C-alpha positions as CSV (number, residue, x, y, z in Angstrom):
1,M,88.7,-76.4,-35.1
2,K,87.0,-78.9,-38.2
3,I,83.6,-78.0,-39.7
4,L,80.8,-80.1,-40.2
5,T,78.7,-80.0,-43.8
6,A,75.0,-80.6,-43.4
7,K,74.3,-83.0,-46.0
8,R,71.0,-81.7,-47.3
9,A,72.5,-77.7,-47.4
10,G,70.9,-74.9,-49.4
11,F,66.8,-75.1,-51.3
12,C,64.6,-77.5,-50.7
13,F,63.1,-79.5,-54.5
14,G,60.3,-77.1,-54.8
15,V,62.3,-73.2,-53.7
16,K,65.5,-74.8,-56.3
17,R,62.3,-75.4,-59.0
18,A,60.1,-72.5,-58.9
19,I,63.7,-70.8,-58.6
20,D,64.2,-72.5,-62.7
21,I,60.6,-72.2,-63.7
22,S,61.2,-67.8,-62.2
23,F,64.9,-67.7,-64.5
24,K,63.8,-69.5,-67.7
25,L,60.3,-68.0,-67.8
26,A,62.2,-64.5,-67.3
27,K,64.5,-65.1,-70.8
28,E,62.1,-65.6,-72.2
29,I,60.5,-62.2,-71.0
30,P,63.0,-60.0,-71.1
31,E,60.7,-57.1,-70.2
32,G,60.6,-59.0,-66.1
33,V,58.5,-61.3,-64.7
34,Y,56.3,-61.0,-61.9
35,T,55.8,-63.0,-58.5
36,L,52.7,-63.0,-56.1
37,G,54.8,-62.2,-52.9
38,P,59.0,-63.8,-52.7
39,I,59.3,-66.2,-54.5
40,I,61.7,-67.9,-50.9
41,H,62.2,-65.4,-48.5
42,N,65.5,-65.0,-48.3
43,P,67.0,-62.0,-49.4
44,Q,69.8,-61.9,-50.7
45,V,68.3,-64.2,-53.1
46,I,65.4,-62.1,-54.1
47,E,67.9,-59.2,-54.6
48,K,69.7,-61.3,-57.3
49,L,66.3,-62.9,-58.8
50,K,65.7,-59.2,-59.2
51,N,69.2,-58.5,-60.7
52,E,67.1,-61.1,-63.4
53,N,64.5,-59.1,-63.7
54,I,61.9,-61.2,-62.2
55,F,60.2,-58.7,-59.5
56,P,58.0,-60.3,-56.1
57,L,54.9,-58.3,-55.7
58,D,53.8,-57.1,-51.7
59,D,49.9,-57.9,-52.9
60,I,47.1,-58.7,-55.4
61,D,47.0,-55.2,-56.1
62,D,50.3,-54.1,-56.6
63,I,48.7,-56.1,-60.3
64,Q,47.0,-53.5,-61.7
65,D,49.1,-50.7,-61.6
66,R,52.1,-53.0,-63.9
67,E,51.7,-53.9,-67.0
68,I,52.3,-57.3,-66.3
69,K,53.0,-60.1,-68.4
70,A,54.4,-63.0,-67.1
71,L,53.0,-64.0,-63.1
72,I,54.1,-66.6,-60.7
73,I,51.9,-69.0,-57.8
74,R,54.8,-69.0,-55.9
75,T,55.4,-72.5,-53.3
76,H,53.4,-72.4,-51.0
77,G,50.6,-71.6,-53.3
78,I,47.3,-69.4,-53.5
79,P,43.7,-69.6,-52.5
80,H,41.3,-71.8,-55.4
81,Q,39.7,-67.8,-55.0
82,L,42.6,-65.8,-56.1
83,Y,43.4,-69.1,-58.9
84,D,40.6,-68.7,-60.6
85,T,41.1,-65.2,-60.4
86,L,43.9,-64.2,-61.3
87,S,43.5,-67.0,-64.4
88,S,41.7,-64.4,-66.2
89,G,43.7,-61.4,-65.4
90,G,44.9,-60.8,-69.3
91,F,48.5,-62.0,-68.1
92,R,50.5,-65.6,-68.5
93,L,50.4,-67.5,-65.2
94,I,52.5,-70.0,-63.7
95,D,51.4,-72.0,-61.1
96,A,55.0,-72.9,-59.4
97,T,53.4,-74.3,-56.2
98,C,54.7,-77.0,-54.6
99,P,54.2,-80.2,-55.2
100,F,54.5,-81.5,-51.7
101,V,51.6,-78.5,-50.8
102,K,49.7,-79.6,-53.7
103,N,49.1,-82.8,-52.2
104,A,48.3,-80.8,-49.2
105,Q,45.6,-79.1,-50.8
106,H,44.1,-82.1,-52.2
107,Y,43.2,-84.1,-49.8
108,A,42.5,-81.0,-48.1
109,K,39.7,-81.3,-51.1
110,L,38.6,-85.1,-50.5
111,L,38.9,-84.8,-47.2
112,N,36.1,-81.9,-47.2
113,D,33.9,-84.0,-50.2
114,N,33.4,-86.6,-48.0
115,G,31.8,-85.1,-45.6
116,Y,35.1,-85.0,-42.8
117,Q,35.3,-81.1,-40.3
118,V,39.6,-80.7,-42.0
119,V,41.9,-80.2,-39.6
120,I,45.3,-78.3,-40.4
121,L,48.3,-78.4,-38.8
122,G,50.5,-75.2,-39.5
123,D,50.5,-72.1,-38.6
124,S,47.2,-69.9,-39.7
125,S,49.1,-66.6,-40.8
126,H,50.9,-68.8,-43.4
127,P,50.1,-68.5,-46.8
128,E,51.5,-72.3,-47.6
129,V,47.9,-72.3,-44.5
130,K,45.8,-70.2,-46.1
131,G,45.7,-72.0,-49.5
132,I,45.1,-75.6,-48.2
133,M,42.4,-73.8,-46.0
134,S,40.4,-72.2,-49.3
135,Y,40.6,-76.0,-50.4
136,A,39.1,-77.2,-46.5
137,G,35.4,-76.2,-46.3
138,E,33.7,-73.8,-43.8
139,D,33.7,-75.7,-40.7
140,A,37.8,-76.8,-41.7
141,L,39.8,-75.6,-38.4
142,V,43.9,-74.6,-37.9
143,V,45.3,-75.4,-35.2
144,N,48.9,-76.4,-33.7
145,G,49.9,-79.2,-32.2
146,N,50.0,-78.2,-28.7
147,T,46.7,-77.4,-28.1
148,H,42.5,-79.3,-28.4
149,P,41.6,-78.9,-30.7
150,P,37.8,-77.3,-30.2
151,R,34.5,-77.3,-31.9
152,L,35.7,-81.2,-34.4
153,K,32.5,-83.4,-35.0
154,T,32.4,-87.1,-34.8
155,K,35.1,-87.1,-38.4
156,V,37.8,-85.3,-38.3
157,G,40.4,-85.8,-41.3
158,I,43.3,-84.5,-40.6
159,V,46.8,-82.8,-43.1
160,V,50.1,-80.5,-42.6
161,Q,51.6,-78.4,-43.8
162,T,54.6,-79.2,-45.4
163,T,57.4,-77.2,-42.4
164,Q,55.9,-79.3,-39.4
165,P,57.9,-81.4,-37.5
166,V,56.2,-85.0,-37.1
167,E,56.1,-85.1,-33.8
168,A,53.9,-82.2,-33.4
169,L,51.8,-84.7,-35.9
170,K,52.1,-87.0,-32.9
171,K,50.6,-84.3,-30.7
172,L,47.2,-83.8,-32.4
173,L,46.7,-86.8,-32.8
174,S,47.1,-87.9,-30.1
175,N,44.9,-84.6,-28.0
176,I,42.4,-85.7,-30.9
177,I,41.7,-89.5,-30.7
178,E,39.3,-89.8,-27.8
179,H,37.1,-87.7,-28.7
180,V,36.4,-88.8,-31.9
181,K,35.1,-91.4,-34.2
182,E,36.9,-91.7,-36.7
183,V,40.1,-89.7,-38.5
184,K,40.9,-89.9,-41.2
185,V,45.4,-88.6,-41.5
186,Y,47.3,-87.7,-44.7
187,N,50.7,-87.3,-43.7
188,T,51.7,-84.3,-45.6
189,I,54.7,-83.3,-44.3
190,C,57.6,-82.8,-46.9
191,N,60.3,-85.9,-47.0
192,S,62.6,-83.3,-46.8
193,T,62.3,-81.3,-44.3
194,A,61.6,-84.2,-41.9
195,L,65.4,-85.6,-43.5
196,R,66.5,-81.7,-42.3
197,L,65.2,-81.5,-38.7
198,K,66.7,-84.7,-37.8
199,E,70.5,-84.2,-40.0
200,T,70.6,-80.8,-38.3
201,A,69.3,-82.8,-34.0
202,D,72.1,-84.8,-35.4
203,M,74.6,-83.0,-35.6
204,A,73.4,-80.5,-33.4
205,R,74.2,-83.4,-31.2
206,K,78.2,-84.0,-32.1
207,V,79.2,-79.7,-32.2
208,D,80.0,-76.9,-29.7
209,V,78.9,-74.0,-32.2
210,M,75.3,-74.4,-35.0
211,I,75.1,-71.3,-37.9
212,V,72.4,-71.9,-38.8
213,V,72.1,-69.6,-43.0
214,G,68.9,-68.5,-44.0
215,G,66.4,-65.8,-44.9
216,K,65.4,-64.6,-41.1
217,N,62.0,-64.1,-42.2
218,S,62.0,-67.7,-43.4
219,A,59.4,-69.7,-41.7
220,N,61.9,-72.8,-41.7
221,T,64.8,-71.7,-41.3
222,T,63.5,-70.1,-38.2
223,Q,62.7,-73.6,-36.7
224,L,65.9,-75.0,-36.9
225,A,67.3,-72.5,-35.6
226,H,64.9,-73.1,-32.8
227,L,66.1,-76.9,-33.1
228,C,69.8,-76.3,-32.2
229,S,69.1,-73.9,-29.7
230,S,66.2,-76.8,-27.4
231,L,69.2,-78.9,-28.2
232,S,70.9,-76.8,-25.2
233,V,73.9,-75.6,-28.3
234,R,75.0,-72.7,-29.2
235,T,73.2,-71.5,-31.9
236,Y,73.7,-68.3,-34.3
237,H,71.0,-67.5,-37.2
238,I,72.3,-65.3,-39.8
239,E,72.5,-64.5,-43.4
240,T,75.6,-63.3,-44.3
241,E,79.5,-63.6,-44.0
242,E,78.9,-60.9,-42.7
243,E,77.5,-61.4,-39.7
244,L,80.1,-64.5,-38.1
245,K,82.4,-62.6,-35.2
246,E,85.5,-65.1,-34.0
247,E,84.2,-64.7,-30.0
248,W,81.6,-67.6,-32.0
249,F,84.8,-69.5,-31.9
250,E,86.2,-69.4,-28.5
251,N,87.1,-72.3,-27.0
252,T,85.6,-74.8,-29.8
């Protein structure tokens, strides 16, 4: 049996950066540091971080119950109003927001400041999108690529959740282009995401079975698994090697 491994397997740049920041800070503060939410949606990595005295907080209210010396903002970013509140919390606040997410936040604010109605392509329940939304103005909308956004003004500006596929952006543009006078688009999709999706699709077309390894609560990993399944290849989304089953690989 031949086994292929994706060249881009592993953590993306933003997650690697946040984890490195966390490890460095934990060495400076042996009592432990905290992250606002899990720094990555991967239970095994979270346990490893806990062993290094890096602990996730489920909610901002948890801050009041602990003596915190340092709090790390994870890669997804947070609403700017929350950032302002945390800045006066009496502890070190370290911003590990992914630079690609920062770009989306920046362009959402820029569009809003210049009179555009901001349309965010993404998942409205995702922490990254909630953060971007806080910069986008009161008339901003969050949509997916399959729907026609309601209540559009004549000037529309688009930013994208960094992990969205480029096909979703193309669909969104085709849905709204005839209904507005002006559209300004900032393609804020992470390069790493686009490359991983392409590599995954290319690999899925060459194999009998795809094993996608990553947190089952991870939107990125789940997206990769769905992509493989959509290409009619047997796909299994696992977190650890213990989940592998011999029968998956029969006749491959």
